[in-house]
GUVOTI-440068 format. One record per residue (C-alpha): x, y, z. Coordinates in nm, 3 decimals, decimal comma. Layout:
<nodes>
+---------+---------+---------+
:    east :   north :      up :
+---------+---------+---------+
:       X :       Y :       Z :
...
+---------+---------+---------+
</nodes>
This chain:
<nodes>
+---------+---------+---------+
:    east :   north :      up :
+---------+---------+---------+
:   0,000 :   0,000 :   0,000 :
:   0,118 :   0,348 :  -0,087 :
:   0,202 :   0,576 :   0,210 :
:   0,325 :   0,933 :   0,230 :
:   0,397 :   0,932 :   0,603 :
:   0,686 :   1,003 :   0,844 :
:   0,936 :   0,738 :   0,940 :
:   0,831 :   0,470 :   1,183 :
:   1,005 :   0,632 :   1,480 :
:   0,780 :   0,938 :   1,443 :
:   0,464 :   0,732 :   1,396 :
:   0,526 :   0,547 :   1,722 :
:   0,511 :   0,881 :   1,903 :
:   0,222 :   1,023 :   1,703 :
:  -0,103 :   1,125 :   1,873 :
:  -0,356 :   0,845 :   1,855 :
:  -0,707 :   0,821 :   1,716 :
:  -0,899 :   0,527 :   1,861 :
:  -1,143 :   0,485 :   1,574 :
:  -1,507 :   0,444 :   1,678 :
:  -1,654 :   0,480 :   1,330 :
:  -1,669 :   0,675 :   1,010 :
:  -1,914 :   0,857 :   0,783 :
:  -1,887 :   0,914 :   0,409 :
:  -2,044 :   1,257 :   0,378 :
:  -1,993 :   1,302 :   0,004 :
:  -1,799 :   1,096 :  -0,250 :
:  -1,512 :   1,339 :  -0,182 :
:  -1,537 :   1,381 :   0,193 :
:  -1,465 :   1,116 :   0,458 :
:  -1,514 :   1,175 :   0,833 :
:  -1,342 :   0,955 :   1,095 :
:  -1,463 :   0,955 :   1,458 :
:  -1,205 :   0,925 :   1,737 :
:  -1,290 :   0,800 :   2,085 :
:  -1,054 :   1,047 :   2,257 :
:  -1,314 :   1,327 :   2,251 :
:  -1,059 :   1,604 :   2,187 :
:  -0,800 :   1,542 :   1,917 :
:  -0,697 :   1,905 :   1,874 :
:  -0,334 :   1,804 :   1,937 :
:  -0,320 :   1,620 :   1,605 :
:  -0,106 :   1,785 :   1,339 :
:  -0,271 :   1,686 :   1,015 :
:  -0,075 :   1,736 :   0,695 :
:  -0,139 :   1,469 :   0,433 :
:  -0,237 :   1,107 :   0,383 :
:  -0,309 :   0,831 :   0,133 :
:  -0,598 :   0,604 :   0,041 :
:  -0,567 :   0,262 :  -0,123 :
:  -0,821 :   0,026 :  -0,273 :
:  -0,814 :  -0,302 :  -0,078 :
:  -1,010 :  -0,621 :  -0,016 :
:  -1,004 :  -0,735 :  -0,377 :
:  -1,179 :  -0,420 :  -0,500 :
:  -1,072 :  -0,267 :  -0,827 :
:  -1,094 :   0,091 :  -0,939 :
:  -0,918 :   0,424 :  -0,935 :
:  -0,718 :   0,529 :  -0,631 :
:  -0,847 :   0,856 :  -0,478 :
:  -0,591 :   1,117 :  -0,378 :
:  -0,617 :   1,291 :  -0,042 :
:  -0,639 :   1,665 :   0,010 :
:  -0,544 :   1,830 :   0,338 :
:  -0,713 :   1,664 :   0,639 :
:  -0,856 :   1,888 :   0,909 :
:  -1,062 :   1,892 :   1,226 :
:  -1,414 :   2,030 :   1,255 :
:  -1,486 :   2,353 :   1,440 :
:  -1,783 :   2,211 :   1,629 :
:  -1,690 :   1,858 :   1,738 :
:  -1,328 :   1,775 :   1,816 :
:  -1,388 :   1,400 :   1,785 :
:  -1,386 :   1,400 :   1,407 :
:  -1,116 :   1,411 :   1,139 :
:  -1,232 :   1,534 :   0,799 :
:  -1,047 :   1,386 :   0,503 :
:  -1,121 :   1,565 :   0,173 :
:  -1,044 :   1,382 :  -0,151 :
:  -0,931 :   1,534 :  -0,481 :
:  -1,086 :   1,242 :  -0,669 :
:  -1,412 :   1,075 :  -0,561 :
:  -1,467 :   0,741 :  -0,395 :
:  -1,665 :   0,480 :  -0,584 :
:  -1,966 :   0,286 :  -0,461 :
:  -1,929 :  -0,070 :  -0,328 :
:  -1,552 :  -0,052 :  -0,276 :
:  -1,327 :  -0,122 :   0,021 :
:  -1,054 :   0,130 :   0,100 :
:  -0,785 :   0,191 :   0,361 :
:  -0,667 :   0,534 :   0,471 :
:  -0,338 :   0,642 :   0,628 :
:  -0,281 :   0,990 :   0,773 :
:   0,062 :   1,129 :   0,844 :
:   0,111 :   1,201 :   1,213 :
:  -0,184 :   0,988 :   1,327 :
:  -0,177 :   0,643 :   1,485 :
:  -0,507 :   0,464 :   1,437 :
:  -0,591 :   0,235 :   1,729 :
:  -0,858 :  -0,017 :   1,820 :
:  -1,098 :   0,163 :   2,060 :
:  -1,134 :  -0,148 :   2,282 :
:  -0,784 :  -0,296 :   2,302 :
:  -0,589 :   0,023 :   2,238 :
:  -0,363 :  -0,164 :   1,996 :
:  -0,246 :   0,003 :   1,677 :
:  -0,430 :  -0,096 :   1,359 :
:  -0,125 :  -0,235 :   1,182 :
:  -0,069 :  -0,265 :   0,812 :
:  -0,005 :  -0,597 :   0,638 :
:   0,330 :  -0,749 :   0,734 :
:   0,350 :  -0,533 :   1,044 :
:   0,199 :  -0,773 :   1,296 :
:   0,365 :  -0,778 :   1,638 :
:   0,559 :  -0,456 :   1,595 :
:   0,310 :  -0,229 :   1,771 :
:   0,280 :  -0,008 :   1,463 :
:   0,645 :   0,102 :   1,479 :
:   0,761 :  -0,031 :   1,141 :
:   0,486 :   0,108 :   0,919 :
:   0,211 :   0,364 :   0,934 :
:  -0,121 :   0,245 :   1,074 :
:  -0,427 :   0,245 :   0,854 :
:  -0,804 :   0,231 :   0,892 :
:  -1,026 :   0,031 :   0,657 :
:  -1,372 :   0,143 :   0,545 :
:  -1,612 :   0,066 :   0,263 :
:  -1,868 :   0,246 :   0,047 :
:  -2,134 :  -0,026 :   0,042 :
:  -2,487 :   0,106 :   0,085 :
:  -2,576 :  -0,150 :   0,354 :
:  -2,779 :  -0,026 :   0,650 :
:  -2,883 :  -0,183 :   0,979 :
:  -3,247 :  -0,183 :   1,093 :
:  -3,311 :  -0,213 :   1,468 :
:  -3,609 :  -0,136 :   1,692 :
:  -3,599 :   0,191 :   1,881 :
:  -3,461 :   0,155 :   2,234 :
:  -3,724 :   0,407 :   2,345 :
:  -3,990 :   0,177 :   2,491 :
:  -4,280 :   0,405 :   2,399 :
:  -4,190 :   0,402 :   2,028 :
:  -4,368 :   0,075 :   1,947 :
:  -4,362 :   0,119 :   1,568 :
:  -4,038 :   0,310 :   1,533 :
:  -3,720 :   0,165 :   1,387 :
:  -3,373 :   0,312 :   1,353 :
:  -3,193 :   0,281 :   1,020 :
:  -2,820 :   0,355 :   1,029 :
:  -2,562 :   0,359 :   0,753 :
:  -2,205 :   0,483 :   0,724 :
:  -2,306 :   0,655 :   0,399 :
:  -2,491 :   0,984 :   0,415 :
:  -2,846 :   0,998 :   0,281 :
:  -2,920 :   1,224 :  -0,013 :
:  -3,191 :   1,473 :   0,085 :
:  -3,338 :   1,808 :  -0,002 :
:  -3,166 :   2,051 :   0,237 :
:  -2,843 :   1,971 :   0,413 :
:  -2,847 :   1,941 :   0,789 :
:  -3,222 :   1,982 :   0,842 :
:  -3,466 :   1,755 :   1,023 :
:  -3,715 :   1,660 :   0,756 :
:  -3,975 :   1,387 :   0,717 :
:  -4,043 :   1,215 :   0,388 :
:  -4,279 :   0,939 :   0,284 :
:  -4,110 :   0,602 :   0,257 :
:  -4,187 :   0,230 :   0,270 :
:  -4,027 :  -0,031 :   0,492 :
:  -3,976 :  -0,350 :   0,295 :
:  -3,987 :  -0,686 :   0,467 :
:  -4,007 :  -1,044 :   0,353 :
:  -4,100 :  -1,383 :   0,487 :
:  -3,924 :  -1,673 :   0,320 :
:  -4,186 :  -1,916 :   0,450 :
:  -4,464 :  -1,733 :   0,264 :
:  -4,648 :  -1,628 :   0,578 :
:  -4,814 :  -1,290 :   0,640 :
:  -4,621 :  -1,008 :   0,481 :
:  -4,510 :  -1,196 :   0,171 :
:  -4,668 :  -1,122 :  -0,167 :
:  -4,822 :  -1,433 :  -0,323 :
:  -4,602 :  -1,586 :  -0,593 :
:  -4,635 :  -1,888 :  -0,822 :
:  -4,501 :  -2,220 :  -0,700 :
:  -4,122 :  -2,233 :  -0,707 :
:  -4,084 :  -1,854 :  -0,701 :
:  -3,945 :  -1,686 :  -0,389 :
:  -4,191 :  -1,457 :  -0,211 :
:  -4,151 :  -1,091 :  -0,301 :
:  -4,089 :  -0,812 :  -0,052 :
:  -4,388 :  -0,652 :   0,114 :
:  -4,395 :  -0,275 :   0,164 :
:  -4,535 :  -0,100 :   0,473 :
:  -4,618 :   0,274 :   0,443 :
:  -4,409 :   0,478 :   0,684 :
:  -4,258 :   0,817 :   0,751 :
:  -3,881 :   0,859 :   0,740 :
:  -3,708 :   1,144 :   0,922 :
:  -3,348 :   1,230 :   0,842 :
:  -3,143 :   1,319 :   1,149 :
:  -2,871 :   1,473 :   0,931 :
:  -2,811 :   1,441 :   0,560 :
:  -2,658 :   1,615 :   0,260 :
:  -2,802 :   1,765 :  -0,054 :
:  -2,666 :   1,787 :  -0,405 :
:  -2,553 :   2,144 :  -0,340 :
:  -2,309 :   2,025 :  -0,072 :
:  -2,179 :   1,743 :  -0,293 :
:  -2,120 :   1,988 :  -0,579 :
:  -1,964 :   2,242 :  -0,343 :
:  -1,708 :   1,995 :  -0,208 :
:  -1,631 :   1,883 :  -0,563 :
:  -1,575 :   2,241 :  -0,680 :
:  -1,346 :   2,330 :  -0,388 :
:  -1,136 :   2,018 :  -0,433 :
:  -1,102 :   2,093 :  -0,803 :
:  -0,947 :   2,432 :  -0,720 :
:  -0,739 :   2,334 :  -0,415 :
:  -0,685 :   2,074 :  -0,145 :
:  -0,870 :   2,232 :   0,151 :
:  -1,233 :   2,293 :   0,248 :
:  -1,355 :   2,618 :   0,404 :
:  -1,587 :   2,640 :   0,704 :
:  -1,889 :   2,772 :   0,518 :
:  -1,942 :   2,459 :   0,317 :
:  -1,900 :   2,237 :   0,622 :
:  -2,123 :   2,421 :   0,868 :
:  -2,444 :   2,282 :   0,718 :
:  -2,343 :   1,925 :   0,800 :
:  -2,121 :   1,959 :   1,111 :
:  -2,361 :   2,180 :   1,311 :
:  -2,711 :   2,086 :   1,429 :
:  -2,736 :   1,715 :   1,502 :
:  -2,370 :   1,666 :   1,411 :
:  -2,171 :   1,417 :   1,209 :
:  -2,272 :   1,123 :   1,426 :
:  -2,628 :   1,149 :   1,293 :
:  -2,524 :   1,145 :   0,927 :
:  -2,666 :   0,826 :   0,779 :
:  -2,930 :   0,796 :   1,053 :
:  -3,301 :   0,782 :   0,971 :
:  -3,596 :   0,708 :   1,199 :
:  -3,877 :   0,506 :   1,040 :
:  -4,224 :   0,528 :   1,194 :
:  -4,483 :   0,289 :   1,053 :
:  -4,820 :   0,442 :   0,969 :
:  -5,001 :   0,171 :   1,166 :
:  -4,878 :   0,075 :   1,510 :
:  -5,014 :  -0,280 :   1,471 :
:  -4,772 :  -0,331 :   1,182 :
:  -4,484 :  -0,312 :   1,428 :
:  -4,561 :  -0,661 :   1,561 :
:  -4,364 :  -0,879 :   1,323 :
:  -4,366 :  -1,258 :   1,325 :
:  -4,035 :  -1,430 :   1,413 :
:  -3,957 :  -1,521 :   1,050 :
:  -4,022 :  -1,176 :   0,907 :
:  -3,705 :  -0,990 :   0,817 :
:  -3,634 :  -0,631 :   0,708 :
:  -3,546 :  -0,622 :   0,339 :
:  -3,492 :  -0,256 :   0,252 :
:  -3,638 :   0,094 :   0,230 :
:  -3,813 :   0,258 :  -0,062 :
:  -3,778 :   0,636 :  -0,074 :
:  -3,418 :   0,673 :   0,048 :
:  -3,103 :   0,708 :  -0,159 :
:  -2,741 :   0,729 :  -0,052 :
:  -2,494 :   0,989 :  -0,181 :
:  -2,407 :   0,765 :  -0,477 :
:  -2,774 :   0,763 :  -0,580 :
:  -2,827 :   0,398 :  -0,483 :
:  -3,112 :   0,242 :  -0,287 :
:  -3,029 :   0,097 :   0,050 :
:  -2,985 :  -0,272 :   0,112 :
:  -3,027 :  -0,414 :   0,461 :
:  -2,761 :  -0,590 :   0,663 :
:  -2,862 :  -0,960 :   0,662 :
:  -2,805 :  -0,973 :   1,039 :
:  -3,084 :  -0,718 :   1,093 :
:  -3,399 :  -0,864 :   1,242 :
:  -3,719 :  -0,732 :   1,392 :
:  -3,689 :  -0,795 :   1,765 :
:  -4,016 :  -0,922 :   1,910 :
:  -4,196 :  -0,631 :   2,070 :
:  -4,224 :  -0,675 :   2,446 :
:  -4,425 :  -0,466 :   2,685 :
:  -4,279 :  -0,129 :   2,790 :
:  -4,138 :  -0,115 :   3,139 :
:  -4,339 :   0,180 :   3,274 :
:  -4,664 :   0,370 :   3,232 :
:  -4,481 :   0,672 :   3,089 :
:  -4,328 :   0,453 :   2,816 :
:  -4,657 :   0,288 :   2,717 :
:  -4,916 :   0,373 :   2,455 :
:  -5,193 :   0,172 :   2,623 :
:  -5,206 :   0,120 :   3,000 :
:  -5,498 :  -0,016 :   3,203 :
:  -5,450 :  -0,096 :   3,571 :
:  -5,775 :  -0,211 :   3,738 :
:  -5,735 :  -0,210 :   4,116 :
:  -5,950 :  -0,334 :   4,401 :
:  -5,978 :  -0,224 :   4,762 :
:  -6,195 :  -0,365 :   5,038 :
:  -6,276 :  -0,310 :   5,404 :
:  -6,483 :  -0,462 :   5,684 :
:  -6,847 :  -0,359 :   5,653 :
:  -6,788 :  -0,172 :   5,326 :
:  -6,869 :  -0,240 :   4,966 :
:  -6,566 :  -0,321 :   4,747 :
:  -6,418 :  -0,019 :   4,578 :
:  -6,252 :  -0,012 :   4,238 :
:  -5,989 :   0,220 :   4,095 :
:  -5,910 :   0,259 :   3,723 :
:  -5,567 :   0,392 :   3,623 :
:  -5,585 :   0,425 :   3,244 :
:  -5,373 :   0,580 :   2,969 :
:  -5,412 :   0,587 :   2,590 :
:  -5,150 :   0,775 :   2,386 :
:  -5,129 :   0,627 :   2,033 :
:  -4,869 :   0,781 :   1,806 :
:  -4,996 :   0,960 :   1,496 :
:  -4,811 :   0,954 :   1,164 :
:  -4,441 :   1,015 :   1,103 :
:  -4,225 :   1,261 :   1,293 :
:  -4,299 :   1,629 :   1,225 :
:  -3,985 :   1,840 :   1,258 :
:  -3,854 :   1,571 :   1,490 :
:  -4,170 :   1,564 :   1,708 :
:  -4,393 :   1,260 :   1,760 :
:  -4,758 :   1,370 :   1,791 :
:  -4,988 :   1,174 :   2,024 :
:  -5,341 :   1,229 :   2,153 :
:  -5,357 :   1,169 :   2,527 :
:  -5,629 :   1,030 :   2,753 :
:  -5,543 :   0,950 :   3,116 :
:  -5,772 :   0,870 :   3,406 :
:  -5,694 :   0,786 :   3,767 :
:  -6,035 :   0,757 :   3,930 :
:  -6,213 :   0,544 :   4,193 :
:  -6,567 :   0,444 :   4,284 :
:  -6,724 :   0,369 :   4,624 :
:  -6,563 :   0,477 :   4,949 :
:  -6,402 :   0,289 :   5,237 :
:  -6,337 :   0,451 :   5,573 :
:  -5,984 :   0,592 :   5,590 :
:  -5,914 :   0,538 :   5,218 :
:  -5,933 :   0,809 :   4,951 :
:  -5,854 :   0,785 :   4,581 :
:  -5,702 :   1,001 :   4,315 :
:  -5,968 :   1,169 :   4,101 :
:  -5,805 :   1,307 :   3,786 :
:  -5,895 :   1,292 :   3,416 :
:  -5,674 :   1,448 :   3,149 :
:  -5,772 :   1,482 :   2,783 :
:  -5,538 :   1,642 :   2,531 :
:  -5,258 :   1,612 :   2,281 :
:  -4,882 :   1,614 :   2,319 :
:  -4,570 :   1,619 :   2,105 :
:  -4,240 :   1,459 :   2,205 :
:  -3,889 :   1,512 :   2,074 :
:  -3,557 :   1,371 :   2,190 :
:  -3,251 :   1,595 :   2,207 :
:  -2,901 :   1,451 :   2,248 :
:  -2,674 :   1,706 :   2,424 :
:  -2,302 :   1,684 :   2,358 :
:  -2,223 :   1,616 :   2,720 :
:  -2,070 :   1,319 :   2,893 :
:  -2,307 :   1,361 :   3,189 :
:  -2,643 :   1,461 :   3,040 :
:  -2,712 :   1,211 :   2,762 :
:  -3,074 :   1,276 :   2,663 :
:  -3,348 :   1,536 :   2,702 :
:  -3,705 :   1,440 :   2,613 :
:  -3,910 :   1,756 :   2,555 :
:  -4,289 :   1,710 :   2,562 :
:  -4,515 :   2,013 :   2,517 :
:  -4,891 :   1,968 :   2,508 :
:  -5,242 :   2,097 :   2,566 :
:  -5,459 :   1,931 :   2,833 :
:  -5,818 :   1,955 :   2,951 :
:  -5,806 :   1,866 :   3,322 :
:  -6,118 :   1,749 :   3,504 :
:  -6,247 :   1,482 :   3,746 :
:  -6,489 :   1,188 :   3,738 :
:  -6,787 :   1,417 :   3,803 :
:  -6,671 :   1,660 :   3,529 :
:  -6,729 :   1,956 :   3,762 :
:  -6,376 :   2,089 :   3,702 :
:  -6,279 :   2,229 :   3,364 :
:  -5,918 :   2,347 :   3,353 :
:  -5,757 :   2,413 :   3,015 :
:  -5,378 :   2,394 :   3,045 :
:  -5,067 :   2,438 :   2,834 :
:  -4,812 :   2,186 :   2,961 :
:  -4,440 :   2,131 :   2,915 :
:  -4,220 :   1,854 :   3,046 :
:  -3,844 :   1,810 :   3,023 :
:  -3,716 :   1,463 :   3,109 :
:  -3,342 :   1,447 :   3,180 :
:  -3,153 :   1,120 :   3,143 :
:  -2,803 :   1,120 :   3,287 :
:  -2,514 :   0,887 :   3,212 :
:  -2,528 :   0,546 :   3,383 :
:  -2,880 :   0,608 :   3,520 :
:  -3,085 :   0,460 :   3,232 :
:  -3,033 :   0,086 :   3,204 :
:  -3,366 :  -0,105 :   3,202 :
:  -3,370 :  -0,471 :   3,102 :
:  -3,459 :  -0,393 :   2,738 :
:  -3,164 :  -0,157 :   2,692 :
:  -2,920 :  -0,388 :   2,873 :
:  -3,033 :  -0,672 :   2,644 :
:  -2,960 :  -0,469 :   2,329 :
:  -2,624 :  -0,354 :   2,465 :
:  -2,523 :  -0,710 :   2,547 :
:  -2,642 :  -0,823 :   2,204 :
:  -2,407 :  -0,573 :   2,038 :
:  -2,115 :  -0,720 :   2,236 :
:  -2,210 :  -1,084 :   2,174 :
:  -2,256 :  -1,020 :   1,804 :
:  -1,880 :  -0,965 :   1,766 :
:  -1,813 :  -1,322 :   1,881 :
:  -2,118 :  -1,476 :   1,714 :
:  -2,212 :  -1,298 :   1,386 :
:  -2,514 :  -1,528 :   1,335 :
:  -2,674 :  -1,421 :   1,665 :
:  -3,011 :  -1,243 :   1,639 :
:  -3,164 :  -1,000 :   1,894 :
:  -3,444 :  -1,235 :   1,995 :
:  -3,186 :  -1,496 :   2,096 :
:  -3,030 :  -1,263 :   2,353 :
:  -3,154 :  -1,352 :   2,704 :
:  -3,321 :  -1,083 :   2,912 :
:  -3,090 :  -0,967 :   3,194 :
:  -3,211 :  -1,045 :   3,546 :
:  -3,192 :  -0,688 :   3,667 :
:  -3,234 :  -0,339 :   3,527 :
:  -3,282 :   0,011 :   3,657 :
:  -3,383 :   0,360 :   3,555 :
:  -3,364 :   0,697 :   3,728 :
:  -3,479 :   1,010 :   3,548 :
:  -3,562 :   1,364 :   3,648 :
:  -3,838 :   1,588 :   3,517 :
:  -3,910 :   1,957 :   3,524 :
:  -4,242 :   2,078 :   3,388 :
:  -4,499 :   2,355 :   3,389 :
:  -4,879 :   2,366 :   3,381 :
:  -5,034 :   2,703 :   3,297 :
:  -5,384 :   2,817 :   3,208 :
:  -5,702 :   2,823 :   3,412 :
:  -6,059 :   2,708 :   3,454 :
:  -6,295 :   2,802 :   3,174 :
:  -6,590 :   2,908 :   3,385 :
:  -6,753 :   2,888 :   3,727 :
:  -6,893 :   2,541 :   3,797 :
:  -7,132 :   2,385 :   4,045 :
:  -7,008 :   2,098 :   4,261 :
:  -7,265 :   1,850 :   4,394 :
:  -7,223 :   1,635 :   4,704 :
:  -7,207 :   1,260 :   4,639 :
:  -7,477 :   1,208 :   4,901 :
:  -7,764 :   1,450 :   4,960 :
:  -7,857 :   1,749 :   4,750 :
:  -7,605 :   2,007 :   4,866 :
:  -7,421 :   2,215 :   4,605 :
:  -7,135 :   2,464 :   4,609 :
:  -7,022 :   2,711 :   4,345 :
:  -6,658 :   2,668 :   4,240 :
:  -6,533 :   3,007 :   4,111 :
:  -6,304 :   3,014 :   3,807 :
:  -5,933 :   3,057 :   3,880 :
:  -5,599 :   3,079 :   3,701 :
:  -5,335 :   2,805 :   3,705 :
:  -4,956 :   2,847 :   3,713 :
:  -4,769 :   2,541 :   3,839 :
:  -4,405 :   2,436 :   3,842 :
:  -4,378 :   2,058 :   3,843 :
:  -4,048 :   1,887 :   3,935 :
:  -4,056 :   1,508 :   3,942 :
:  -3,825 :   1,215 :   4,016 :
:  -3,897 :   0,872 :   3,871 :
:  -3,717 :   0,548 :   3,951 :
:  -3,751 :   0,189 :   3,829 :
:  -3,590 :  -0,129 :   3,963 :
:  -3,636 :  -0,457 :   3,772 :
:  -3,552 :  -0,795 :   3,927 :
:  -3,649 :  -1,073 :   3,689 :
:  -4,029 :  -1,067 :   3,644 :
:  -4,075 :  -0,828 :   3,941 :
:  -4,037 :  -0,452 :   3,918 :
:  -4,076 :  -0,155 :   4,153 :
:  -4,180 :   0,173 :   3,994 :
:  -4,171 :   0,485 :   4,214 :
:  -4,270 :   0,840 :   4,116 :
:  -4,247 :   1,146 :   4,337 :
:  -4,410 :   1,468 :   4,209 :
:  -4,406 :   1,811 :   4,367 :
:  -4,627 :   2,090 :   4,237 :
:  -4,566 :   2,450 :   4,329 :
:  -4,888 :   2,646 :   4,285 :
:  -4,775 :   2,998 :   4,203 :
:  -5,137 :   3,119 :   4,191 :
:  -5,420 :   3,044 :   4,430 :
:  -5,646 :   2,765 :   4,302 :
:  -5,998 :   2,690 :   4,420 :
:  -6,135 :   2,351 :   4,520 :
:  -6,438 :   2,210 :   4,700 :
:  -6,397 :   1,950 :   4,976 :
:  -6,680 :   1,725 :   5,091 :
:  -6,680 :   1,672 :   5,469 :
:  -6,789 :   1,355 :   5,649 :
:  -7,132 :   1,510 :   5,716 :
:  -7,164 :   1,570 :   5,336 :
:  -7,129 :   1,947 :   5,371 :
:  -6,927 :   2,114 :   5,096 :
:  -6,646 :   2,354 :   5,182 :
:  -6,479 :   2,596 :   4,940 :
:  -6,102 :   2,601 :   4,995 :
:  -5,813 :   2,798 :   4,845 :
:  -5,495 :   2,608 :   4,766 :
:  -5,147 :   2,749 :   4,705 :
:  -4,779 :   2,661 :   4,760 :
:  -4,626 :   2,314 :   4,743 :
:  -4,841 :   2,003 :   4,697 :
:  -4,672 :   1,664 :   4,679 :
:  -4,791 :   1,333 :   4,541 :
:  -4,621 :   0,993 :   4,530 :
:  -4,694 :   0,648 :   4,389 :
:  -4,515 :   0,316 :   4,436 :
:  -4,619 :   0,024 :   4,214 :
:  -4,491 :  -0,330 :   4,257 :
:  -4,549 :  -0,538 :   3,943 :
:  -4,520 :  -0,910 :   3,872 :
:  -4,521 :  -1,014 :   3,505 :
:  -4,580 :  -1,390 :   3,474 :
:  -4,544 :  -1,410 :   3,094 :
:  -4,237 :  -1,332 :   2,882 :
:  -4,395 :  -1,053 :   2,680 :
:  -4,498 :  -0,867 :   2,996 :
:  -4,828 :  -0,736 :   2,855 :
:  -5,022 :  -0,883 :   3,149 :
:  -4,919 :  -0,832 :   3,512 :
:  -5,034 :  -0,832 :   3,872 :
:  -4,983 :  -0,511 :   4,069 :
:  -4,978 :  -0,377 :   4,424 :
:  -5,000 :   0,002 :   4,443 :
:  -4,954 :   0,260 :   4,718 :
:  -5,048 :   0,626 :   4,657 :
:  -5,018 :   0,920 :   4,896 :
:  -5,041 :   1,297 :   4,856 :
:  -5,241 :   1,567 :   4,681 :
:  -5,331 :   1,544 :   4,311 :
:  -5,501 :   1,810 :   4,095 :
:  -5,759 :   1,933 :   4,030 :
:  -5,927 :   1,850 :   4,365 :
:  -5,615 :   1,838 :   4,587 :
:  -5,802 :   1,601 :   4,817 :
:  -5,568 :   1,397 :   5,032 :
:  -5,499 :   1,058 :   4,866 :
:  -5,395 :   0,765 :   5,083 :
:  -5,459 :   0,419 :   4,945 :
:  -5,322 :   0,068 :   4,895 :
:  -5,466 :  -0,127 :   4,602 :
:  -5,421 :  -0,467 :   4,438 :
:  -5,504 :  -0,519 :   4,075 :
:  -5,429 :  -0,647 :   3,728 :
:  -5,243 :  -0,460 :   3,454 :
:  -5,265 :  -0,463 :   3,075 :
:  -4,985 :  -0,267 :   2,904 :
:  -4,872 :  -0,207 :   2,543 :
+---------+---------+---------+
</nodes>
């Protein structure tokens, strides 16, 4: 292989790049990601690229490598002549020692084994094949969302933007079961297409490709203006990343023999359609771990007491996802109820009904501590079982996930699968055992603002007494801490919510003698729930629960103090 690099004594002392991956941004621009996080000490001058692995074709020549201005993990390697599709290449950069990110060993060239990279310059191999991986989203609530990732950038309309386009997820079933198009005897089943929405996380347009080509034709360096559209925003790591959301959530439940086969509607920078890595497989969809992560949640609880009629409590949520992502947001209507019926001495129940719509978007901060922010704005009509409250609220919620604090069983299973796949390339996700334990700890900060629409009349549950509830404004700050501990089929889900009522809210309390009392509520009001769950089946859609709730919940702010046993259905 041809190298224009310093002598081996210099290479041995060169700053290292532990290569975590690469992206081919245009046919004339390669980006290499280094694990070190800050490689500003590298002194980049020149390099070479060779065609390897039995590939044939022209040998591209390297311009002047450089770092990005926005993310010091990446080396940009411009090329005077373009790469070709479906080729394997190796790149060597003067003054850079490429290392394995796990072992730390130098990636040695042929004939250099055992020398520690001191006899020849190290190189990094990459290819331009348009093969992508298709995996389920690790976000439990995204039941029909799949992540498509490729090392090649996707060709889109405007570089660097979040944009949704219509696409079709292709899948096939070699046994001819559901999802395969009928074919004559002896003919392999054709691919079936599912309508979906595809959202680019970061991609390039023809203008960027032409701009890089023009600059390399007139020199060997790239200026910042042409790079800003792709290196800012979601960053280079999201180049070649598309989220696919199926139009129908029921279509996300694939049979074990159904395999992803491709995507219609997406092209790579060489103008080719994507093919799917043969190791990709639809992982069987298991139940989400928590109520917040679910789209359908029904927990029917029972409480009893001596000399009292049995009381029931319904904790219900329906939040189906609508259509593809819009500007990165997933739109969902929202219906939640937490209501009870009948009374038992010393036991009171939550009485809240919320009707509305929300939008959710995930942001990935460039921080080693804060790894994810889920932003969820919405509009909610807040009432109770008697519908004698009518608050219209604008809501916001920020969920913060910090490093090492989000590791439920589903995520740990996927992480372990990625490790095991290196030793067993034929392994599939559904063959990976579920870890015995998992945990999750996240923090929320939200707001609820608005007010009641009009004065209402509250009626006593017994007798004919009534009380006028005057309209009032609402301004609440809502911090929350949520924790989950999973131990095999048993889990403990705990949520602590504090509401600071910045304005005075009105409520009506029914006394033991059935008199109604108008009260004014302000300041801090806390509410907590602890749910112990036992899931006897592997999918986890059915479970037995034991729930304890205590505190003050809107809109009534009546003291809640209850222990309930029940059954749970969750999707």
